[in-house]
Backbone as CSV, one residue per row, in Angstrom:
resi,resn,N_x,N_y,N_z,CA_x,CA_y,CA_z,C_x,C_y,C_z
1,MET,28.986,-140.202,-71.212,28.711,-138.935,-71.793,29.930,-138.156,-72.664
2,VAL,30.911,-139.179,-73.113,31.873,-138.562,-73.872,31.485,-138.508,-75.422
3,VAL,31.597,-136.838,-75.890,31.144,-136.746,-77.182,32.170,-135.913,-78.120
4,ASP,32.141,-136.231,-79.533,32.921,-135.518,-80.219,33.011,-134.078,-80.303
5,PHE,33.719,-133.152,-80.904,33.386,-131.927,-80.897,34.155,-131.358,-82.091
6,HIS,33.833,-130.461,-82.708,34.723,-129.560,-83.641,34.682,-128.105,-83.341
7,LYS,36.001,-127.476,-83.351,36.134,-126.221,-83.076,36.210,-125.360,-84.309
8,MET,35.247,-124.083,-84.653,35.499,-123.632,-86.012,35.638,-121.932,-85.600
9,HIS,35.808,-121.284,-86.795,35.793,-119.779,-86.511,35.566,-119.433,-87.905
10,GLY,34.787,-118.048,-88.075,34.821,-117.455,-89.035,35.030,-115.854,-88.715
11,THR,36.235,-115.551,-89.317,37.059,-114.103,-88.735,36.964,-113.867,-87.380
12,GLY,37.360,-115.004,-87.092,37.625,-115.019,-85.387,36.338,-115.022,-84.379
13,ASN,35.203,-115.107,-84.956,34.073,-115.445,-84.192,33.947,-116.921,-84.025
14,ASP,34.590,-117.647,-82.784,34.498,-119.010,-82.716,33.481,-119.849,-82.241
15,PHE,33.491,-121.139,-82.591,32.212,-122.189,-82.329,32.854,-123.308,-81.797
16,VAL,31.963,-123.822,-80.744,32.204,-125.260,-80.615,30.788,-125.933,-81.194
17,VAL,31.204,-126.957,-82.155,30.181,-127.659,-83.039,29.927,-129.019,-82.295
18,LEU,28.651,-129.459,-81.998,28.293,-130.559,-81.254,27.188,-131.190,-82.529
19,ASP,27.506,-132.333,-82.898,26.403,-133.011,-83.910,25.556,-134.328,-83.140
20,ALA,24.260,-133.476,-83.088,23.127,-134.406,-82.158,22.147,-135.073,-83.269
21,ARG,22.604,-135.221,-84.429,21.771,-135.940,-85.238,21.451,-137.300,-85.121
22,ASN,22.572,-137.993,-84.568,22.302,-139.589,-84.302,22.651,-139.541,-82.363
23,VAL,23.193,-138.697,-82.044,23.622,-138.800,-80.794,22.826,-137.813,-80.041
24,PRO,21.875,-138.280,-78.972,21.330,-137.252,-77.974,22.254,-136.510,-77.183
25,MET,22.224,-135.214,-77.113,23.034,-134.251,-76.173,22.450,-133.684,-75.107
26,PRO,22.437,-134.142,-73.863,22.063,-133.664,-72.837,22.587,-132.089,-72.361
27,LEU,22.387,-131.289,-72.883,22.782,-129.802,-72.754,21.542,-128.806,-71.990
28,SER,21.990,-128.187,-70.849,21.288,-127.363,-70.017,22.172,-126.100,-70.275
29,PRO,21.365,-125.044,-69.755,22.038,-123.702,-69.879,23.201,-123.802,-69.105
30,ALA,23.674,-124.250,-68.000,24.385,-124.412,-67.154,25.466,-125.386,-67.887
31,ARG,25.328,-126.243,-68.561,26.350,-127.132,-69.140,26.980,-126.619,-70.235
32,ILE,25.505,-125.647,-71.066,26.577,-125.122,-72.245,27.351,-123.802,-71.915
33,ALA,26.747,-123.228,-70.771,27.858,-122.095,-70.247,29.332,-122.556,-69.921
34,GLY,29.525,-123.920,-69.200,30.451,-124.447,-68.689,31.208,-125.113,-69.960
35,LEU,30.797,-125.315,-70.958,31.581,-125.544,-72.376,32.109,-124.592,-72.945
36,ALA,31.232,-123.234,-72.752,31.637,-122.275,-73.396,32.701,-121.553,-72.790
37,ASP,32.778,-121.597,-71.437,33.674,-121.038,-70.523,35.345,-121.150,-71.447
38,ARG,35.961,-120.027,-71.616,37.482,-120.123,-71.893,38.417,-120.413,-70.870
39,HIS,37.940,-120.718,-69.776,39.075,-120.965,-68.717,38.879,-122.318,-68.337
40,THR,37.478,-122.836,-68.171,37.671,-124.069,-67.490,36.686,-124.896,-68.533
41,GLY,36.362,-124.474,-69.624,35.656,-125.669,-70.556,36.734,-125.537,-72.201
42,ILE,35.861,-125.737,-73.119,36.529,-125.457,-74.287,36.569,-124.254,-74.732
43,GLY,35.743,-123.183,-74.814,35.425,-121.858,-74.835,35.341,-121.803,-76.213
44,CYS,34.111,-120.832,-76.332,33.662,-120.221,-77.622,32.984,-118.796,-77.722
45,ASP,32.353,-118.193,-78.746,31.364,-117.305,-78.696,29.972,-117.690,-78.686
46,GLN,29.997,-118.952,-79.389,28.567,-119.419,-79.365,28.726,-121.177,-79.620
47,LEU,27.779,-121.944,-79.039,27.914,-123.317,-79.328,26.883,-123.757,-80.243
48,ILE,27.112,-124.535,-81.183,26.641,-124.809,-82.332,26.032,-126.425,-82.388
49,LEU,24.537,-126.629,-82.047,24.167,-127.909,-81.932,23.480,-128.128,-83.289
50,LEU,24.119,-129.178,-84.194,23.428,-129.849,-85.281,22.245,-131.099,-85.007
51,GLU,21.163,-130.509,-85.602,20.184,-131.663,-85.263,19.726,-131.800,-86.998
52,PRO,18.837,-133.076,-86.845,18.083,-133.101,-88.072,17.053,-132.353,-88.146
53,THR,16.921,-132.288,-90.103,15.419,-131.116,-90.097,14.357,-131.840,-90.951
54,GLU,13.379,-132.024,-91.029,12.223,-132.435,-91.554,11.759,-131.561,-92.590
55,THR,12.115,-130.195,-92.748,11.992,-129.216,-93.721,12.450,-129.237,-95.102
56,PRO,11.457,-129.372,-96.186,11.887,-129.767,-97.332,12.839,-128.565,-98.024
57,GLY,13.862,-129.031,-98.475,14.866,-128.024,-99.054,16.137,-127.774,-97.739
58,ALA,15.943,-128.176,-96.619,17.048,-127.886,-95.537,18.113,-129.156,-95.703
59,ASP,19.292,-128.793,-95.435,20.114,-129.728,-95.247,20.451,-130.415,-93.737
60,ILE,20.134,-129.445,-92.879,20.547,-129.477,-91.582,19.731,-128.515,-90.976
61,PHE,19.717,-128.869,-89.293,19.319,-127.790,-88.733,20.183,-126.988,-87.480
62,MET,20.354,-125.902,-87.712,21.481,-125.675,-86.884,20.774,-124.738,-85.383
63,ARG,21.060,-125.163,-84.382,20.739,-124.389,-83.120,21.952,-123.876,-82.369
64,ILE,21.539,-122.427,-82.061,22.735,-121.786,-81.666,22.526,-121.237,-80.047
65,PHE,23.767,-121.441,-79.174,23.398,-121.269,-77.987,24.896,-120.249,-77.717
66,ASN,24.271,-118.985,-76.780,25.155,-118.194,-76.570,26.003,-118.416,-75.254
67,PRO,27.138,-117.841,-75.046,28.125,-118.337,-73.553,27.067,-118.376,-72.128
68,ASP,26.252,-117.705,-72.079,25.364,-117.525,-70.810,24.260,-118.415,-70.894
69,GLY,24.219,-119.477,-71.931,23.460,-120.688,-71.842,22.130,-120.512,-72.707
70,SER,21.738,-119.092,-72.969,20.466,-118.526,-73.796,20.697,-119.091,-75.291
71,GLU,19.458,-119.170,-75.820,19.695,-119.478,-77.274,19.287,-118.509,-77.970
72,GLY,20.189,-118.346,-79.184,20.133,-117.274,-80.349,19.294,-117.646,-81.190
73,ARG,19.147,-116.766,-82.445,18.251,-117.207,-83.382,18.879,-117.109,-84.534
74,ALA,19.884,-116.412,-84.743,20.708,-116.533,-86.004,22.228,-115.885,-85.815
75,CYS,23.017,-116.622,-86.763,24.363,-116.475,-86.720,25.119,-116.714,-88.137
76,GLY,25.387,-115.440,-88.507,25.882,-115.344,-89.969,27.074,-116.329,-90.399
77,ASN,28.072,-116.217,-89.163,29.621,-116.760,-89.134,29.390,-118.298,-88.988
78,ALA,28.747,-118.709,-87.862,28.521,-120.090,-87.789,27.744,-120.654,-88.884
79,THR,26.822,-119.806,-89.637,26.260,-120.842,-90.765,27.073,-120.967,-91.484
80,ARG,28.009,-119.889,-92.212,29.158,-120.104,-93.094,30.078,-121.078,-92.686
81,CYS,30.582,-121.222,-91.647,31.344,-122.304,-90.849,30.523,-123.783,-91.070
82,ILE,29.158,-123.914,-90.941,28.716,-125.289,-90.891,28.292,-125.700,-92.313
83,ALA,28.295,-124.449,-93.197,28.063,-125.004,-94.550,29.499,-125.327,-95.458
84,GLU,30.387,-124.699,-94.841,32.065,-125.279,-95.469,32.069,-126.718,-94.822
85,ALA,31.746,-126.877,-93.581,32.138,-128.095,-93.081,31.372,-129.273,-93.626
86,LEU,29.952,-129.050,-93.571,29.247,-130.219,-94.153,29.389,-130.241,-95.894
87,GLY,29.609,-128.958,-96.483,29.648,-129.084,-97.879,31.028,-129.770,-98.029
88,GLU,32.097,-129.950,-97.591,33.319,-130.520,-97.944,33.114,-132.102,-97.441
89,GLN,32.427,-132.174,-96.710,32.039,-133.635,-96.103,31.279,-134.547,-97.130
90,HIS,30.155,-133.896,-97.756,29.803,-134.486,-98.827,29.583,-133.862,-100.149
91,GLY,30.524,-133.313,-100.203,30.947,-132.843,-101.920,29.929,-132.075,-102.307
92,LEU,29.284,-130.862,-101.824,28.094,-130.181,-101.796,28.713,-128.725,-101.892
93,SER,28.389,-127.742,-102.980,28.848,-126.329,-103.076,27.668,-125.421,-102.799
94,ARG,26.614,-126.088,-102.631,25.705,-125.298,-102.219,24.588,-125.969,-100.978
95,LEU,24.086,-125.502,-100.071,23.326,-126.162,-98.919,22.396,-124.790,-98.433
96,THR,21.571,-125.512,-97.504,20.504,-124.742,-96.932,20.753,-125.333,-95.528
97,ILE,20.826,-124.048,-94.769,20.990,-124.148,-93.027,19.831,-123.719,-92.600
98,GLU,18.982,-124.569,-91.896,17.729,-124.170,-90.986,17.976,-123.662,-90.015
99,THR,17.546,-122.485,-89.201,17.563,-122.068,-87.799,16.284,-121.499,-87.482
100,VAL,16.334,-121.099,-86.388,15.061,-120.938,-85.681,14.547,-119.744,-86.212
101,ALA,15.384,-118.791,-86.836,14.956,-117.657,-87.489,14.695,-117.883,-89.064
102,GLY,14.494,-119.287,-89.619,14.560,-119.641,-91.254,15.620,-120.400,-91.849
103,LEU,15.343,-120.355,-93.124,16.245,-121.220,-93.795,17.380,-120.014,-94.570
104,LEU,18.659,-120.386,-94.465,19.684,-119.434,-94.994,20.406,-120.394,-96.108
105,PRO,20.241,-119.995,-97.237,21.143,-120.993,-98.319,22.582,-120.326,-98.633
106,ALA,23.528,-121.130,-98.637,24.659,-120.848,-98.299,25.572,-121.635,-99.719
107,GLU,26.407,-120.599,-100.238,27.375,-121.180,-101.231,28.550,-121.464,-101.026
108,ARG,29.288,-122.403,-101.299,30.894,-122.238,-101.112,31.509,-121.886,-102.257
109,LEU,32.383,-120.980,-102.176,33.146,-120.308,-103.145,34.749,-120.814,-103.396
110,GLY,35.132,-121.758,-102.654,36.293,-121.850,-102.550,37.527,-121.408,-101.715
111,GLY,38.290,-121.982,-101.253,39.328,-121.470,-100.645,38.698,-121.415,-98.782
112,GLY,37.643,-121.976,-98.511,37.018,-121.756,-97.373,36.115,-120.683,-97.271
113,ARG,35.851,-119.791,-98.397,35.028,-118.972,-98.438,33.778,-119.259,-98.404
114,VAL,32.668,-118.600,-98.213,31.194,-119.205,-97.973,30.392,-117.605,-98.237
115,ARG,29.411,-117.777,-98.900,28.342,-116.823,-99.266,26.979,-117.262,-98.589
116,VAL,26.429,-116.351,-97.592,25.217,-116.958,-97.120,24.166,-115.585,-97.357
117,ASP,22.965,-116.311,-97.857,21.893,-115.392,-97.995,21.126,-115.364,-96.521
118,MET,21.513,-114.036,-95.943,20.816,-113.762,-94.634,19.326,-113.299,-95.019
119,GLY,18.887,-113.286,-95.958,17.163,-112.724,-95.862,17.075,-111.392,-95.946
120,ALA,15.987,-110.853,-95.915,15.605,-109.813,-95.931,15.486,-109.121,-94.507
121,PRO,15.935,-108.041,-94.387,16.154,-107.362,-92.942,14.599,-106.758,-92.789
122,ARG,14.411,-106.844,-91.409,13.088,-106.229,-90.960,13.210,-105.217,-89.819
123,THR,12.334,-103.806,-90.249,12.724,-102.777,-89.567,11.360,-102.186,-89.007
124,GLY,10.528,-102.913,-89.137,9.539,-102.537,-88.194,9.913,-102.645,-86.882
125,TRP,9.155,-101.641,-85.890,9.633,-101.649,-84.754,8.891,-102.915,-83.925
126,HIS,7.675,-103.627,-84.280,7.626,-104.663,-83.867,7.986,-105.946,-83.907
127,GLU,8.917,-105.717,-85.303,9.632,-106.895,-85.747,11.185,-106.886,-85.298
128,ILE,11.621,-106.457,-84.791,12.841,-106.020,-84.223,13.172,-107.187,-82.991
129,PRO,12.314,-107.119,-81.986,11.157,-106.008,-81.479,11.976,-105.259,-80.566
130,LEU,10.875,-103.893,-80.556,11.096,-102.995,-79.608,10.052,-102.833,-78.478
131,ALA,10.054,-102.219,-77.602,8.994,-102.418,-76.430,7.967,-101.313,-76.592
132,THR,8.376,-100.400,-77.267,7.282,-99.357,-77.664,7.399,-98.764,-79.266
133,GLN,6.471,-98.275,-79.705,6.712,-98.051,-81.055,7.284,-96.373,-81.277
134,CYS,8.447,-96.569,-82.395,9.359,-95.454,-82.267,9.919,-95.708,-83.635
135,ASP,10.878,-94.770,-84.147,11.294,-94.780,-85.535,12.609,-95.364,-85.327
136,THR,12.627,-96.644,-86.159,13.707,-97.680,-85.802,14.967,-97.079,-86.831
137,LEU,14.941,-95.883,-87.244,16.277,-95.479,-88.136,16.732,-94.400,-87.022
138,HIS,15.702,-93.776,-85.882,16.641,-93.130,-84.879,15.823,-93.067,-83.568
139,LEU,16.458,-94.350,-83.147,15.942,-94.616,-81.575,15.993,-93.648,-80.523
140,PRO,15.491,-93.330,-79.980,15.303,-92.694,-78.647,16.270,-92.885,-77.191
141,LEU,17.775,-93.050,-78.052,18.444,-93.677,-77.084,19.740,-92.878,-77.226
142,ASP,20.701,-92.639,-76.081,22.163,-92.160,-76.113,22.810,-92.427,-77.436
143,GLY,23.300,-91.539,-78.268,24.109,-92.103,-79.428,23.310,-92.402,-80.785
144,ASP,21.799,-91.939,-80.563,20.974,-91.900,-81.656,21.418,-93.284,-82.679
145,PRO,21.305,-94.402,-82.104,21.215,-95.898,-82.935,20.028,-95.868,-83.694
146,ALA,20.551,-96.820,-85.088,19.429,-97.369,-85.848,19.224,-98.744,-85.705
147,ALA,18.115,-99.284,-85.613,17.721,-100.681,-85.541,17.022,-101.597,-86.433
148,VAL,17.347,-102.718,-86.326,16.972,-103.815,-87.678,17.013,-105.079,-86.842
149,SER,16.258,-105.609,-87.579,16.119,-107.484,-87.053,17.035,-108.269,-88.647
150,MET,17.930,-108.963,-88.147,18.651,-109.734,-89.024,18.378,-111.207,-88.632
151,GLY,17.085,-111.484,-88.177,16.846,-112.829,-87.560,16.978,-112.568,-86.172
152,ASN,17.859,-111.362,-85.656,17.904,-111.095,-84.331,18.157,-109.845,-84.062
153,PRO,17.904,-109.121,-82.865,17.873,-107.818,-83.061,19.041,-107.092,-83.046
154,HIS,19.269,-105.944,-84.040,20.411,-105.267,-83.484,20.213,-103.969,-83.451
155,ALA,20.892,-103.247,-82.985,20.963,-101.477,-82.650,22.694,-101.032,-83.140
156,THR,22.674,-100.154,-84.289,23.842,-99.744,-84.672,24.012,-98.208,-84.290
157,LEU,25.047,-97.687,-83.594,25.463,-96.629,-83.581,26.809,-96.188,-84.381
158,PHE,26.376,-94.937,-84.937,27.499,-94.641,-86.033,28.394,-93.430,-85.302
159,VAL,29.575,-93.461,-85.154,30.622,-92.762,-84.562,31.521,-92.535,-85.347
160,SER,32.231,-91.270,-84.965,33.610,-90.681,-85.660,34.962,-91.348,-85.552
161,ALA,34.936,-91.898,-84.501,36.428,-92.782,-84.284,36.116,-93.625,-83.420
162,ILE,36.037,-94.861,-83.898,35.719,-96.164,-83.144,36.815,-96.451,-81.899
163,GLY,38.025,-96.348,-82.426,38.828,-96.156,-81.323,38.991,-95.533,-79.704
164,SER,38.088,-94.626,-80.061,37.652,-93.845,-78.610,36.349,-94.286,-77.859
165,VAL,35.644,-95.295,-78.564,34.562,-95.668,-77.813,34.959,-96.758,-76.677
166,GLU,34.030,-96.449,-75.756,34.187,-97.684,-74.730,33.206,-98.691,-75.104
167,VAL,33.389,-99.606,-75.956,32.352,-100.331,-76.556,31.959,-101.490,-75.460
168,ALA,32.844,-101.811,-74.455,32.162,-103.083,-73.587,31.149,-102.181,-72.853
169,SER,31.491,-101.166,-72.228,30.495,-100.547,-71.124,29.287,-100.049,-71.832
170,ARG,29.386,-99.368,-72.869,28.501,-98.854,-73.655,27.455,-99.805,-73.985
171,GLY,28.069,-101.079,-74.703,27.057,-102.165,-75.124,26.329,-102.692,-74.247
172,ALA,27.281,-103.253,-73.147,26.419,-103.881,-71.894,25.156,-103.265,-71.625
173,ALA,25.361,-101.862,-71.390,24.279,-100.842,-70.994,23.038,-101.005,-71.819
174,LEU,23.698,-100.563,-73.150,22.235,-100.704,-74.141,21.643,-102.217,-74.555
175,GLU,22.441,-103.018,-74.595,22.298,-104.613,-74.609,20.607,-104.634,-73.799
176,ALA,20.713,-104.071,-72.400,19.606,-104.435,-71.772,18.635,-103.426,-71.449
177,ASP,18.772,-102.416,-72.346,17.911,-101.394,-72.120,16.432,-101.820,-72.513
178,PRO,15.755,-101.081,-71.520,14.194,-101.655,-71.506,13.404,-101.660,-73.020
179,LEU,14.236,-100.554,-74.038,13.501,-100.466,-75.053,13.614,-101.950,-76.138
180,PHE,14.658,-102.997,-75.376,14.846,-104.227,-76.172,14.175,-105.246,-75.432
181,PRO,13.132,-105.878,-75.360,12.533,-106.843,-74.506,13.211,-108.063,-74.904
182,ASP,13.887,-108.318,-75.865,14.644,-109.655,-75.902,16.179,-109.098,-75.933
183,ARG,16.443,-108.032,-75.434,17.702,-107.606,-75.302,17.996,-107.629,-76.848
184,ALA,19.619,-107.024,-77.243,19.872,-106.652,-78.361,21.402,-106.431,-78.716
185,ASN,21.913,-106.990,-80.047,23.355,-106.948,-80.084,23.492,-105.391,-80.733
186,ILE,24.518,-104.954,-79.901,24.931,-103.330,-80.283,26.380,-103.362,-81.322
187,GLY,25.886,-102.605,-82.154,27.127,-102.577,-83.087,27.592,-100.875,-82.951
188,PHE,29.129,-100.642,-83.076,29.534,-99.238,-83.269,30.167,-99.118,-84.480
189,ALA,29.902,-98.420,-85.380,30.439,-98.310,-86.754,30.899,-96.992,-87.034
190,GLU,32.269,-97.214,-87.888,32.809,-95.946,-88.038,32.680,-96.067,-89.656
191,ILE,32.158,-95.212,-90.277,31.933,-95.016,-92.190,33.748,-94.614,-92.339
192,GLU,34.372,-95.543,-92.792,35.647,-95.085,-93.231,35.345,-94.586,-94.965
193,ALA,34.431,-95.227,-95.679,34.191,-94.833,-96.981,32.880,-94.852,-97.349
194,PRO,32.072,-94.840,-98.436,30.910,-95.418,-98.839,31.082,-96.562,-99.015
195,GLY,32.035,-97.312,-99.179,32.128,-98.862,-99.514,33.096,-99.464,-98.144
196,ARG,33.193,-98.865,-97.022,34.192,-99.426,-96.046,33.670,-99.235,-94.657
197,ILE,33.408,-100.005,-94.016,32.686,-99.836,-92.461,33.756,-100.576,-91.263
198,ARG,34.151,-99.864,-90.492,34.773,-100.318,-89.444,33.876,-100.583,-88.418
199,LEU,33.491,-101.826,-87.972,32.888,-102.193,-87.080,33.221,-102.960,-85.735
200,ARG,32.678,-102.703,-84.716,33.016,-103.624,-83.319,31.608,-103.666,-82.647
201,VAL,31.227,-105.324,-82.163,29.873,-105.274,-82.055,30.068,-106.039,-80.380
202,TRP,29.035,-105.599,-79.508,28.925,-105.972,-78.357,27.384,-107.106,-78.588
203,GLU,27.913,-108.656,-78.257,26.659,-109.397,-78.599,25.914,-109.739,-77.585
204,ARG,24.683,-109.840,-77.528,23.586,-110.155,-76.557,24.117,-111.392,-75.827
205,GLY,24.390,-111.646,-74.697,24.689,-113.237,-74.257,25.934,-113.370,-74.625
206,ALA,26.743,-112.818,-75.255,28.125,-113.172,-75.464,29.302,-112.123,-75.240
207,GLY,28.759,-110.713,-75.033,29.982,-109.549,-74.936,30.446,-109.461,-76.170
208,LEU,31.528,-108.836,-75.885,32.344,-108.458,-77.266,33.148,-109.549,-77.766
209,THR,32.793,-109.776,-78.907,33.700,-110.628,-80.144,34.475,-110.162,-80.949
210,ARG,35.088,-110.864,-81.660,36.030,-110.456,-82.859,35.274,-110.043,-84.209
211,ALA,34.005,-110.892,-84.094,33.428,-110.606,-85.354,31.713,-110.976,-85.177
212,CYS,31.201,-110.462,-85.850,29.657,-110.996,-85.725,28.944,-110.373,-87.297
213,GLY,28.833,-111.624,-87.893,28.277,-111.570,-89.149,26.915,-111.008,-89.321
214,SER,25.905,-111.341,-88.394,24.487,-110.266,-88.594,24.825,-108.947,-88.004
215,GLY,25.978,-108.683,-87.264,25.813,-107.831,-86.940,26.574,-106.743,-87.899
216,ALA,27.422,-107.269,-88.943,27.968,-106.772,-90.047,26.962,-106.394,-90.960
217,CYS,25.797,-107.320,-91.127,24.762,-107.117,-92.058,23.809,-106.239,-91.464
218,ALA,23.698,-106.073,-90.309,22.925,-104.979,-89.840,23.375,-103.562,-89.962
219,ALA,24.923,-103.403,-89.695,25.495,-102.161,-89.911,25.300,-101.470,-91.203
220,LEU,25.468,-102.354,-92.418,25.308,-102.064,-93.804,24.280,-101.594,-94.182
221,VAL,23.081,-102.543,-93.568,21.714,-102.110,-93.810,21.504,-100.340,-93.250
222,ASN,21.866,-100.223,-91.987,21.298,-99.454,-91.182,22.410,-98.071,-91.886
223,ALA,23.353,-98.182,-92.330,24.331,-97.234,-92.847,23.647,-96.675,-94.252
224,HIS,23.098,-97.684,-95.094,22.715,-97.242,-96.155,21.084,-96.818,-96.165
225,ARG,20.433,-97.031,-95.148,19.309,-96.518,-94.825,19.393,-95.029,-94.383
226,ARG,20.593,-94.789,-93.777,20.759,-93.408,-93.333,21.547,-92.521,-94.501
227,GLY,21.859,-93.225,-95.586,22.271,-92.449,-96.614,23.679,-92.424,-96.285
228,LEU,24.552,-93.092,-95.697,26.080,-93.294,-95.101,26.905,-94.184,-96.207
229,ALA,26.294,-95.119,-96.592,26.927,-95.968,-97.308,26.211,-96.621,-98.533
230,GLY,26.480,-97.075,-99.646,26.155,-97.786,-100.707,25.463,-99.212,-100.194
231,ARG,24.853,-100.105,-101.480,24.331,-101.372,-100.873,25.591,-102.274,-100.734
232,GLN,26.647,-101.994,-100.664,27.771,-103.163,-100.877,28.830,-102.541,-99.998
233,ALA,29.249,-103.197,-99.216,30.578,-102.690,-98.312,31.366,-103.789,-97.707
234,ILE,32.675,-103.527,-97.484,33.782,-104.463,-96.550,33.323,-103.890,-95.379
235,VAL,33.019,-104.920,-94.594,32.979,-104.394,-93.028,34.197,-104.921,-92.436
236,ILE,34.990,-104.267,-92.051,36.181,-104.631,-91.133,35.718,-104.684,-89.396
237,LEU,36.188,-105.812,-89.479,35.917,-106.288,-87.867,37.096,-106.611,-87.163
238,ASP,37.169,-106.836,-85.672,38.611,-107.343,-85.160,39.300,-108.418,-85.720
239,GLY,38.493,-109.294,-85.993,38.708,-110.683,-86.659,39.168,-110.741,-88.111
240,GLY,39.030,-110.042,-88.831,39.071,-109.848,-90.064,37.568,-109.141,-90.933
241,GLU,37.518,-109.398,-92.262,36.717,-108.700,-93.190,35.682,-109.619,-93.746
242,LEU,34.426,-108.672,-93.835,33.316,-109.736,-94.565,32.691,-108.611,-95.688
243,ASP,32.556,-109.436,-96.698,31.744,-108.510,-97.846,30.480,-108.651,-97.590
244,ILE,29.630,-107.411,-97.405,28.312,-107.684,-97.439,27.278,-106.763,-98.546
245,ALA,26.617,-107.096,-98.968,25.694,-106.715,-99.857,24.254,-106.764,-99.679
246,TRP,23.551,-105.671,-99.870,21.985,-105.775,-99.697,21.433,-105.540,-100.992
247,ARG,20.853,-106.656,-101.730,20.454,-106.839,-102.937,19.153,-106.074,-103.071
248,ALA,19.256,-105.205,-104.272,18.014,-104.320,-104.243,16.934,-105.121,-104.889
249,ALA,16.937,-105.734,-105.513,15.745,-106.794,-106.408,14.876,-107.572,-105.547
250,ASP,15.247,-108.272,-104.443,14.684,-108.913,-103.503,14.871,-108.481,-102.055
251,SER,15.572,-107.279,-101.562,16.012,-106.964,-100.188,16.722,-107.997,-99.518
252,HIS,17.315,-108.874,-99.961,18.036,-109.949,-99.200,19.377,-109.630,-98.951
253,VAL,20.157,-109.717,-97.939,21.264,-109.339,-97.508,22.399,-110.527,-97.752
254,LEU,23.393,-110.506,-98.533,24.481,-111.489,-98.711,25.604,-111.017,-98.091
255,MET,26.325,-112.523,-97.357,27.307,-111.831,-96.201,28.503,-113.110,-96.956
256,THR,29.501,-112.500,-97.297,30.615,-113.510,-97.989,31.909,-113.243,-96.960
257,GLY,32.777,-114.562,-96.790,33.736,-114.344,-95.908,34.364,-115.665,-95.678
258,PRO,35.253,-115.746,-94.860,36.344,-116.898,-94.764,35.684,-117.997,-93.491
259,THR,36.027,-119.017,-93.896,35.652,-119.839,-92.436,37.168,-120.694,-92.156
260,ALA,37.092,-121.306,-90.989,38.448,-122.119,-90.699,38.139,-122.707,-89.428
261,HIS,38.730,-124.294,-90.065,38.774,-125.339,-88.804,40.004,-125.431,-87.861
262,ALA,39.554,-125.030,-86.819,40.529,-124.792,-85.641,40.927,-126.255,-85.230
263,PHE,40.257,-127.062,-84.733,40.886,-128.400,-84.137,39.640,-128.939,-83.740
264,GLN,39.571,-130.410,-83.408,38.774,-131.348,-83.009,39.189,-132.208,-81.825
265,GLY,38.186,-132.596,-81.221,38.748,-133.512,-80.143,36.982,-134.153,-79.389
266,SER,37.672,-134.567,-77.857,36.134,-134.851,-77.221,36.209,-134.483,-75.963
267,THR,34.995,-134.502,-75.435,34.890,-133.939,-74.120,33.780,-134.811,-73.201
268,ASP,33.841,-134.867,-71.988,32.889,-135.833,-71.179,32.059,-134.821,-70.728
269,LEU,30.735,-134.793,-71.147,29.521,-133.798,-70.557,29.261,-134.003,-69.645
270,SER,29.481,-135.117,-68.891,29.252,-135.309,-67.175,30.265,-134.285,-66.480
271,THR,31.311,-133.701,-66.764,32.222,-133.072,-65.896,31.696,-131.768,-65.926
272,TYR,30.849,-131.425,-66.656,30.192,-129.851,-66.743,29.001,-130.000,-65.634
273,PRO,28.539,-128.632,-65.277,27.338,-128.728,-64.526,25.981,-129.438,-65.026
274,PRO,25.371,-129.916,-64.658,24.199,-130.671,-65.157,23.090,-129.430,-65.619
């Protein structure tokens, strides 16, 4: 049960990548949690499993798992990393990554930078989803968050000084609020200028991460919906910067940022919980 892995990150949002296209990967939630543990495993914000795809136009299927073993639906930073790795391997400048949330076209721009089309945001209460019908621009929760789905549920709170916010405690409480039947990613955004947003994100199933690509997209969308920002902004996260643009023509959100390969190795899956 010895398998090879790659460790990659996008603006500090780090991933363990396993390739299951030709080799079966016996993964359980407990085994995934063991691999993701930063003290006794390899350590990561998400574990990425590459699988074959039969969808026309897609190059690969990317499955996403959180450190608690639960499955995620979308991850913009991971999409950029996988597009860069596969593109470099096969000499491709454009790829399409399939996820549970749909197809994500990606373009390699050089120097490790990748642009991903994250698709159109969904703002209907039932699309996010929320447990009850309400105004998604002003949720009936402490802090007056706005909600949107970027393939996964996000709530963004706009704050005057992000340094004074207890992101971990507030994020953990809001993630599990009954209004979010599938839990939610909780972003805390400070608008520095119409084109600059400082953001920290508490990710569902992962906790506080150095960056969240879909969270950056959600922050820009929600900021623009509230009249706080334009349709394009640099989003500054703990691990670096992402360029987010909400295209008016088709309502798609484009995310551009760096990728990096940290190291590669092998691990024996049998040493982790079954």
